Phi, psi and omega in degrees: 000139181245143174217147181268151180299321175302330173289323180292323182289345177266354180265139178280145174263130183233129177282115185290342180290321183227009178076005184285135179274123186263338180123183181277161172289127182249339181199170176227148173256124186238133174282108182300326181293319182258342184080004183274144171284123184264329181198160171249147176249140181230144184299146178285176179294151180287150176265155177017084179055024178076004185274321186274351180120208184235162178279187182294146177299149171280134174251112184251114181300147183299331177295337180279352176280123185262325181203138173248113181262195177290323184245336186229159170247118179270132181232157172237100182229143180273170174294344176291331177275329179278000000 
């Protein structure tokens, strides 16, 4: 199955362990030597009412992605990763 990065960026990432919506994919980590996608990046939580900016981005390893659906990407990540 092939998917474009532009298609990934319009899907919401949802943690299957607790149902929490993490946000859209903002970037990918790619191993240049192998061409493999190693992780997806999702924006971190907003700081103080969203006025001051955001926290660090979530880096979700590709192995944690369980399913890429039509509208969402289901991942299984613990609070230790987030």
